N, C-alpha and C positions, 0 to 999 in steps of 0.2 A: 504494500500500500504506500509506504513512504517513497519507494522507488518511482512509483507513478506520479507522485506529487513533484518530485525533483525533475523528472522528465517533462512534466507539464509546465513547470516554471521555465525550464530551459527552452522549450519550444516557444513560449510567449516572448522571452527575451530575444530569441532569434527572429521572430516575426516582426517585433518592434524595430530591431536593428535593420532588417531588410527594408522595411517601409521608410525608415529615415534615409537610408542610402538611395533608395529608388526615387525619393522625392526631390533630392538635389544632388548634383554631381559635385566634385571637389572644388568647383569655382564659386560656390554659393549661388548657383543658378539652377532653377528648375528646368528639367528637360522639356517641359511643355507648359504653356500659359495660354490665356485668352486675352484678346484685346478687341475693342470696338472702335471703329473709325466712323465718326459722325458725318464725314464728307469724303469724297474721293481723295486719295493721297498717293503720291509717287513714292514707291519703295524701290530703291536702286534705279533701274531704268524702266520699271513697269508701273503703270497707273492702276491702283487697286480701287474698285468701287467701295463706297461706304458699306459698312456691315460688320458682322462679327467674324473673327478669325481665330484659329488655333495657331499658335506660334511655337515652333519647336526650335530649340537651340541644339545645333549639331557642330561637329568639327570636321573640317576637310584639311587634313594635314595639321598645320599649325594655325589655320584660319578658323575663327569663330563665325559660324553661319547661322542666320535666322531664316527659318522656312515658314512662310505665311500660307495658310490654306483656309478656304472658307469653312466656317464652323458647320454650316448646313448646306447640303447639296453639293453639286460638283462645280468645280471652277479651277481657275489657274493657280498653280503652286508657284510661289515667287520666293527666290532665294536672294539674300542680301548679306554681304560681309559686314561684321560689326566688330567694334573694339569694346572690351569690358573695362569700365572705369569704376574702381571701388567707391562705395558710399561710406560715410562716417558711421551710419547706423542702418538698420533694416528699413526699407521703404515702407511708409505707412499706407500708401495707396499707389495704384497703377497710374502712371502719367505718360502722356505722349507729347513730344515736342516736335515742331515742324517749322519750316521757313517757307515763305512764298517765293517762287522763282519768277523769271521774266514773263512766263506764260500764265502767271497768276494761278499756279498750281501749288498745292501743299506738297512739300517734300519732307519726308520723315527724317528727323535729325537724331532723336533719342527716344528710347523706350525704357521706362522703369516699371518693374512689376512689384506689386505689394509683397512684402516679406523677403525680398531678395536684398543682397548686400552689394550689388553692382548695378550700374546702368549700362545699357547697350547704346553705343554711339555709332551712327552710320556715316 
């Protein structure tokens, strides 16, 4: 009976540890986030329509890459290289920063996701 309790506790600890590792990678960045753009926005060289997106953080060699996919339905998958800039504390909310270009388009400059300790600069 005591052996079952010890095994049960060990399994619980392993599950919690696995979930903690799966939630964030070693850079303080979640592998996947959600963002909503209220207006069309240029990400890299591609114009994304307004809407909800799943954003995945991946690596291609030494490059940090953000992959934007529509949260619902099918659509274009857009990849953009980013630089991770450390924050002084965990972000309290998700924030999007952009600049207007000469064609009066929003161009994504930075993304900060709630709970992360870095910002993504494009």
